[in-house]
C-alpha positions in Angstrom: 3.7 1.7 12.2 4.7 -1.2 10.0 1.8 -3.2 8.6 3.7 -5.6 6.4 7.2 -6.7 7.0 9.1 -9.1 4.6 12.6 -10.0 5.8 15.2 -12.2 3.9 12.5 -14.1 2.0 13.5 -16.5 -0.7 11.5 -18.9 -2.8 12.9 -21.4 -5.3 11.0 -23.4 -7.9 13.3 -26.2 -9.0 16.4 -24.5 -10.4 14.8 -21.1 -10.6 15.2 -18.7 -7.7 12.0 -16.8 -8.0 12.4 -14.5 -5.0 15.9 -13.9 -3.7 16.5 -12.7 -0.1 13.8 -10.0 -0.4 13.2 -7.3 2.2 10.1 -5.1 1.9 7.9 -3.1 4.2 4.5 -1.4 3.9 3.6 1.2 6.6 0.2 2.2 7.8 -1.5 4.5 5.3 1.1 3.8 2.6 0.6 2.8 -1.1 3.8 0.9 -2.0 4.6 -0.2 -5.5 6.2 -3.5 -6.5 7.4 -3.5 -10.1 9.8 -5.3 -12.4 10.0 -7.0 -15.8 8.0 -10.2 -16.5 9.3 -13.1 -14.4 11.0 -10.8 -11.8 9.1 -12.4 -8.9 6.3 -9.9 -8.3 3.3 -12.2 -8.3 5.3 -14.9 -6.5 5.9 -12.3 -3.7 2.1 -11.7 -3.5 1.5 -15.5 -3.4 4.0 -15.9 -0.6 2.3 -13.2 1.5 -1.1 -14.9 1.0 0.2 -18.4 1.8 -0.3 -19.8 -1.7 3.3 -21.1 -1.6 5.5 -21.7 1.5 8.6 -19.6 1.6 12.0 -21.4 1.7 13.5 -19.0 4.2 12.8 -15.6 5.8 9.8 -14.2 7.6 6.6 -12.4 6.6 4.6 -10.5 9.3 1.4 -8.6 9.4 1.9 -6.3 12.3 3.3 -8.7 14.9 1.6 -11.8 13.4 4.1 -14.2 11.8 2.4 -15.6 8.6 4.8 -18.6 8.2 2.9 -21.8 8.1 -0.6 -20.3 8.2 -3.3 -21.4 5.8 -4.7 -18.9 3.3 -8.0 -18.5 5.2 -6.1 -17.8 8.4 -4.0 -15.1 6.7 -7.2 -13.6 5.2 -8.8 -13.5 8.7 -5.8 -11.6 10.0 -6.6 -8.8 7.6 -5.1 -9.3 4.2 -7.2 -9.2 1.0 -6.1 -9.4 -2.6 -7.2 -9.0 -6.2 -5.9 -11.1 -9.1 -4.5 -10.6 -12.5 -7.4 -12.5 -13.9 -10.7 -11.3 -12.5 -12.4 -13.8 -10.2 -16.1 -13.1 -9.8 -19.2 -15.2 -9.5 -20.4 -14.3 -13.0 -24.0 -15.6 -12.7 -24.6 -13.8 -9.4 -25.5 -10.1 -9.2 -23.1 -7.4 -8.3 -24.8 -7.0 -4.9 -24.6 -10.8 -4.2 -20.9 -10.9 -5.2 -20.0 -8.3 -2.6 -22.3 -9.7 0.1 -20.7 -13.1 -0.2 -17.3 -11.5 0.4 -18.6 -10.1 3.7 -19.1 -13.8 4.8 -15.5 -14.9 4.4 -16.0 -18.5 5.6 -16.8 -21.1 2.9 -17.9 -18.7 0.2 -17.2 -21.2 -2.5 -19.8 -23.8 -1.2 -22.1 -21.1 0.1 -22.4 -19.5 -3.3 -24.3 -22.6 -4.5 -26.9 -22.2 -1.8 -28.1 -18.8 -2.8 -31.4 -17.9 -4.4 -34.4 -18.6 -2.1 -32.0 -19.2 0.8 -30.2 -15.8 0.3 -30.5 -14.2 3.7 -29.5 -10.6 4.5 -28.3 -9.3 7.8 -28.7 -5.6 8.3 -25.0 -5.0 9.0 -24.0 -6.8 5.8 -26.6 -5.0 3.7 -25.3 -1.6 4.9 -21.7 -2.6 4.3 -22.5 -3.8 0.7 -24.4 -0.7 -0.1 -21.6 1.5 1.1 -19.0 -0.4 -1.0 -21.2 -0.3 -4.1 -21.6 3.4 -3.6 -17.8 3.9 -3.1 -17.0 2.1 -6.3 -19.9 3.7 -8.3 -21.7 0.4 -8.8 -25.0 1.1 -6.9 -26.9 1.4 -10.2 -25.5 -2.0 -11.3 -26.5 -3.8 -8.0 -29.0 -6.2 -9.6 -27.0 -6.9 -12.8 -25.2 -10.2 -13.2 -21.4 -9.7 -12.8 -20.7 -11.4 -16.1 -22.7 -8.6 -17.9 -20.5 -5.8 -16.5 -17.9 -4.0 -18.6 -14.3 -4.9 -18.0 -13.7 -1.7 -16.0 -16.8 -2.3 -13.9 -15.7 -5.9 -13.2 -12.4 -4.5 -11.9 -14.2 -2.1 -9.6 -16.4 -5.0 -8.4 -13.3 -7.0 -7.6 -12.0 -4.1 -5.5 -15.3 -3.8 -3.7 -15.2 -7.6 -2.9 -11.7 -7.3 -1.6 -12.7 -4.5 0.8 -15.8 -6.3 2.0 -13.6 -8.4 4.3 -12.4 -5.2 6.1 -8.7 -5.8 5.4 -5.8 -3.9 7.0 -3.7 -4.6 3.9 -4.8 -4.8 0.3 -2.7 -6.6 -2.3 -3.4 -5.5 -5.9 -2.0 -7.8 -8.6 -2.0 -5.8 -11.9 -5.4 -4.1 -11.4 -4.9 -1.8 -14.4 -4.3 -4.6 -16.9 -6.4 -4.1 -20.0 -7.6 -0.6 -19.0 -7.5 2.5 -21.1 -6.0 5.8 -19.8 -9.3 7.1 -18.5 -10.0 3.9 -16.6 -6.5 4.0 -15.2 -7.1 7.5 -13.8 -10.4 6.4 -12.3 -8.6 3.4 -10.7 -6.0 5.7 -9.2 -8.7 7.8 -7.6 -10.3 4.6 -6.2 -7.0 3.4 -4.7 -6.6 6.8 -3.0 -10.1 6.3 -1.5 -9.0 2.9 -0.2 -6.0 4.5 1.5 -8.3 7.2 2.9 -10.2 4.4 4.7 -7.0 3.6 6.6 -6.1 0.5 4.4 -2.5 0.1 3.4 -1.9 -1.0 -0.2 0.8 -3.1 -2.0 0.5 -2.6 -5.7 2.0 -5.0 -8.3 1.7 -3.3 -11.7 3.1 -3.0 -15.2 1.2 0.2 -16.1 3.7 2.9 -15.1 1.0 5.6 -15.6 -0.7 4.2 -12.5 2.4 3.3 -10.5 4.1 6.7 -10.8 1.0 8.6 -9.9 -0.4 6.7 -7.0 2.5 5.2 -4.9 4.4 6.7 -2.1 7.4 4.3 -2.6 8.4 1.8 -5.2 10.3 -1.5 -4.9 11.9 -2.9 -8.1 12.6 -6.6 -8.6 14.7 -8.2 -11.3 15.3 -11.9 -11.5 13.8 -12.2 -8.0 16.1 -9.7 -6.3 15.3 -6.2 -5.2 17.5 -3.8 -7.2 16.0 -0.4 -6.2 13.7 1.2 -3.7 12.6 4.9 -3.5 10.1 7.5 -4.4 8.6 7.5 -7.9 10.7 10.3 -9.3 13.9 8.6 -8.0 12.9 5.3 -9.5 12.3 6.9 -12.9 15.8 8.1 -13.1 17.5 5.0 -11.6 20.1 3.5 -14.0 19.7 -0.1 -12.7 15.9 0.1 -13.2 16.3 1.4 -16.8 18.8 -1.4 -17.5 16.4 -4.0 -16.1 13.6 -2.9 -18.3 15.4 -1.8 -21.5 18.8 -3.5 -21.3 22.2 -1.9 -21.3 
């Protein structure tokens, strides 16, 4: 079953064609990679899926739902969650509170300011938060402010927050940035756990150690255009991919 379908999508910023007639799919239970040199259109593609920018042409569908023209919150409610290159957490709130807010998708920005004495817990949300903290090995950090976590712990918290909305598709935008090799291996295991929950994953990443060891298929962009698609071992030996990264 196809979860995400991108067909003939293009996006131009002034004279720059950031995404050029892109076709891409993610099936149920798949971890699909999206790689390419800097400026190849990877993050723009993520932003088009999430409704940050309108596409100039083409279609993007989540299952049978056409995402064209939908607001970001509407796309989120349909079942798409994402992480960001730059971690976005409520630094002054605890780890537990950060995940709990993410279970209440509507108006979390303004709602965050009303926490403290007015912080109410529903039993369902409490159980969901505790399960997510356990999944990402953050249970013993539950009462610590997010800003006091290590970099790797903040990345795990961001993943837990993304899953709190119970998505069908998770978009990961360079989650391994700044991680050492041990942290990358741990992240790989977490992504497999996400897939085991029945959530499909689209991974944008520069760290090849992660991409080659976690994805089922890889799409490669260069100057906004898809130049290759295939299994990791095929992509590693692809001449067009090597030229895009290293030159002729």
